[in-house]
C-alpha positions in Angstrom: 97.2 61.4 78.1 100.1 63.2 79.4 99.5 65.9 81.8 99.5 69.4 81.3 102.9 71.1 82.2 101.1 73.7 84.5 97.9 73.4 86.5 95.1 74.4 84.4 93.8 78.3 84.7 91.4 78.6 87.6 89.3 81.6 89.6 91.1 80.2 92.6 94.6 80.3 91.1 93.8 83.9 89.7 92.5 84.7 93.3 95.3 83.0 95.2 98.3 84.8 92.6 96.5 88.5 92.9 96.3 88.1 96.5 100.0 87.3 96.7 100.9 90.5 94.8 98.9 92.6 97.0 100.1 91.6 100.1 103.7 91.9 98.7 103.6 95.2 96.4 99.9 96.7 97.0 96.6 97.1 94.9 98.7 98.7 92.3 100.9 95.8 91.4 97.8 94.4 90.1 97.1 94.3 86.4 96.0 91.3 83.9 99.5 91.7 82.3 101.3 90.9 85.5 98.9 88.4 86.8 99.1 87.1 83.4 103.1 86.6 83.7 102.9 85.5 87.2 100.2 82.7 86.0 102.6 81.8 82.7 99.5 82.3 80.8 98.3 85.0 78.0 96.4 87.6 79.2 93.2 87.3 77.4 92.8 83.9 79.3 92.0 85.8 82.2 88.9 87.2 80.7 87.5 83.4 80.8 87.2 83.9 84.6 86.8 87.6 85.1 85.4 90.1 83.1 87.5 93.1 84.7 90.7 93.9 86.9 88.1 95.0 89.5 86.2 91.2 89.8 89.5 90.5 90.2 90.1 92.6 93.6 86.7 92.0 94.5 87.2 88.1 94.7 90.4 88.7 96.5 89.0 90.8 98.8 86.0 88.6 99.5 88.6 86.1 100.0 90.4 87.8 103.4 86.8 88.3 104.5 85.5 84.7 104.6 88.4 84.3 107.0 86.7 85.9 109.6 85.0 83.7 111.9 81.2 84.8 112.4 80.4 81.8 114.5 79.7 84.2 117.4 76.6 85.7 116.0 75.4 82.1 115.8 71.9 82.5 118.1 73.9 83.4 121.0 72.5 85.7 123.6 75.6 87.8 124.6 75.9 90.2 121.7 78.9 92.0 123.7 81.2 89.0 123.8 80.0 88.3 120.2 81.0 91.9 118.7 84.5 91.4 120.9 85.1 88.1 119.1 84.0 89.4 115.7 86.1 92.6 116.3 89.5 90.9 116.9 88.7 88.3 113.8 87.8 90.8 111.6 91.2 92.9 112.8 93.2 89.5 112.2 92.2 88.9 108.9 92.4 92.5 107.6 96.3 92.9 109.4 97.4 89.5 107.4 96.5 91.4 104.2 96.9 95.2 105.1 97.1 96.4 101.3 93.8 95.3 100.8 92.1 97.2 103.1 91.4 100.5 101.0 89.8 98.3 98.8 87.3 96.4 101.6 86.4 100.1 102.6 84.4 100.7 100.0 81.9 98.4 101.0 80.6 94.8 100.8 79.0 95.7 97.0 78.0 92.0 95.9 80.8 90.1 97.4 78.9 87.0 99.1 81.5 87.0 102.3 81.0 90.1 102.6 77.7 90.0 102.4 77.2 87.4 104.6 79.3 89.2 107.2 77.0 92.0 106.9 73.9 89.8 107.1 75.2 87.8 110.7 76.2 91.4 112.3 72.8 93.0 111.9 71.2 89.8 112.4 72.9 88.8 115.3 72.2 92.7 116.6 68.3 92.8 116.1 67.9 89.2 117.9 69.7 90.7 120.8 67.2 93.4 120.5 68.7 96.4 119.0 66.6 98.5 116.9 67.5 98.1 113.1 69.1 101.4 112.5 70.9 101.1 115.8 72.0 97.8 114.3 73.4 99.2 110.8 74.8 102.1 112.8 76.9 99.4 115.1 78.0 97.3 111.9 79.6 100.9 110.4 81.1 101.9 113.5 82.5 98.5 113.6 84.0 98.4 110.4 85.7 101.9 110.8 87.3 101.3 113.5 88.6 98.0 112.5 89.4 98.9 109.2 91.4 102.0 110.6 93.2 100.2 113.1 94.4 97.3 110.1 95.5 100.1 107.8 98.8 101.0 109.9 101.0 100.7 113.1 100.9 103.5 115.6 104.2 102.3 116.8 106.1 102.1 113.6 105.0 106.0 113.2 108.1 106.6 116.0 111.5 106.2 114.6 114.3 104.9 116.9 116.5 108.1 117.3 115.8 109.5 120.7 117.6 112.7 119.2 114.3 113.1 117.5 112.6 113.9 120.3 114.1 117.0 121.7 113.0 117.5 125.5 112.7 120.9 124.6 110.1 120.6 121.9 108.4 117.3 123.0 108.8 117.1 126.9 106.0 114.3 126.6 108.1 111.7 124.3 111.2 111.0 125.9 110.4 107.4 125.5 108.9 108.0 121.6 112.0 105.9 120.2 111.3 102.7 121.9 108.2 102.2 120.4 108.8 100.6 117.4 110.5 98.0 119.2 107.3 97.1 121.3 104.9 97.7 118.0 103.0 94.3 118.4 102.1 94.9 122.1 101.3 98.8 121.5 99.4 98.2 118.3 97.6 95.3 120.1 97.2 97.1 123.1 95.7 99.9 121.6 93.2 97.8 119.6 92.1 96.1 122.4 91.6 99.3 124.5 89.7 100.7 121.8 87.5 97.8 121.5 86.5 97.6 124.6 85.9 101.1 125.2 83.7 101.0 121.8 81.6 97.7 123.1 81.1 99.3 126.4 80.0 102.3 125.1 77.4 100.4 123.2 76.2 98.7 126.4 75.1 101.7 128.2 73.2 102.9 124.9 71.7 99.6 124.9 70.8 99.8 128.9 69.1 103.2 128.1 67.3 101.7 125.1 65.8 98.9 127.0 65.1 100.9 129.7 62.8 103.6 127.7 61.7 100.5 125.8 60.5 99.0 129.2 
């Protein structure tokens, strides 16, 4: 029997095509009609795998979250190192696909990878001695921080025209026109500064909590 000319349609092919569209053109580019055209199939054939466009975007979002390393929560006692490692891996996954971040910000819903991540973080924090309410807040604040850092570039927000920063108006922005040329160093440095400050602040809270508990 001759092979079909095109690979059979599958959830994986649909998700891969949708992620490529999101990466290239943003969330608004994804529609069942556009996906069907990209895949060379009829629109209704997508519904054999996904009931709605939002289900497709859920699967795309979960594919991104599945790239986050959670191994640091596998029973290790050093919750500070776990948060630092997780935060870096989480941001790396999101910055590779920044256009999906607004959709991810809605929460894990029923997405398996998102729920596994929430479960791993909560379990790791409570196993380290954090009260459940605090563990929940830690997961939330880390998500706020990481997602916010992945949404855009601080450095790219400045133009490379020195005349835009007249010292008469902006006496402290004499070097601002150079920021865009150092985007990676500026943005990565800002994230690392914030992540370390956030986690070190949690260390102080943890010390106070354990002192009270003791």
